[in-house]
N, C-alpha and C positions, 0 to 999 in steps of 0.2 A: 625294132623301133629306131626311127631317124631322132637327131637328137631336135629337130623341128617339131617333130610330132609328139616328141616327149615333152617340150617346151608348152604346146599348145595345149596338152592334157594339164599342167599345171597351172598355166593362167585359167583353164576352165574349172579346176579345184577351186579357186578362190573366187571365181566370180568375174575375173578379168576378162577384155577382150584384146583383140588384135586385130586391124585390118589394112590392107596394102592403102597406099595413096601415093601413086607414082611409085618413085623411088625411096619413099618414106613409109614407115609403118606409124599408125595411129593406135596408141595404146590406152585403154581405157581399164581405169580400175572399179571392181564392183563395190561390195559394201565394206570391203576390207581394203587397207593399202597395200599397194605391191611392194614386196620387199626388195630393197636395192640390189639383192643378190640375183632376182628373178629378172630385174629390168636390166641388169647387166649382161644375162644370157640372153636375152631379146636383143640385147645391140649385135653381141657377137653370132648371133645366129640368123641376122637382118636378112640376109640375102637369100637364104633358105627359106627363110619365112614367107619373105615376097613370093619366092617361086611356086612355094606349095599353095599359099592363098591366090596367087592371081592365075592358075592353070583352069580355072573354069569361071563361066561368065557369072556363076553363082559360087561366090568363092565362100560364103558360109554352109552352104551346102556340101561341098568338098570338105570342107574342115569336118564337119562333123560325120562323112561316111570316112574319112581317113582317119578318124580316131575311133570309130566304129569296127575296124576291121582290117584284114592284112589289104595290100595294094592289089589293084587289079594286076593281069599279066603284062610284062613288059611292052608287048607290043600295042597295048592299049592306053600305055600312060605317055603323056607328052614328054616331046625332048627336053624339055627345061627340066620335068621333076627325075627324068634320068640323069642328066647330067647333075643336078643336086646330090641323088645317090650316089651316084660315082664319086664325086667329091669327099662326101662323107666316110666312104670306105677307103679312101687313097688318100689319107691325111699328108700334108708336107711338113713335119715339126723341123723347127730349126734352133741352133744354138740363143739362150738368151744374150742380149746385150748387142746384137749386130742386127741391122736389116737384112732379111734372107731376099728383097729384092734388089736394094742397091749396093747391100755390102759396107755402109758406112757404118759406124759403133754409135751408140747414144751419146748424145751430147746435151747440154742443159737447154739448148734451143730446139732440139731434135729427138725427142722422146722416141723407143724402140718400145710399141705395147705389142700383148700377144691376141692373136687371133686364133678363135678356136674354141671348142667348148670342153671338150675331152682332155682330161691331165695326161702330161707326156705327147701331146699332140699339138701344142700351141706352134704358130708360125708367128716370128716375131718381125714385125713391120714398123716402118715410119708411118703416119697415117698418111701422108700425102702420096705413098707407095703403094699402099694397099690396093688401089684401082687397079692400076696396071699389073700386079700380082695375080689380082683376081681374073683378070681377062687373059691373063696367059693359063692359069689353073685352068680355067672354064674351056680354053683351046684344047688343053691337054685330055681333058674329060671327052670331049667331041670326037678327037682322033681315036682316042682308046676306045671309044663306043663302037668307032666305023669298024675299027679294025676288029672288033668282037662281033660286028655284025649285027648286033644288038640295037641298032639305032635306027630310026624309021626310016 
């Protein structure tokens, strides 16, 4: 189960919902407040959640379908879903204290923060470096999928 799918299950369990809005997510609490730890996990998995929730015209239907059972065979899944799966399966951990993208150390004016959800797999980046790093990771995933002939 991917971390995004696990997160969707955790949100559903407390009656919360999440939906994509362009490059943003709208997170709504149910009858219970959403714990800060769960909000943090949503932030960390934002790109994965957007990918899963936008792979169908009926995002809610896809979310329900994905939560209900295993994923369909690779050839019937969207390219974006396969890229997200590859990224989940191939984390890019880095040492704490320096940005994995630009290599600069953390400073009072440029914090280096962890990206990722699984312990031991965090990539440490400046917030402003995340986008370029993420685009490069996506390109790596696409190249790997093409090389494996597992790409549409």
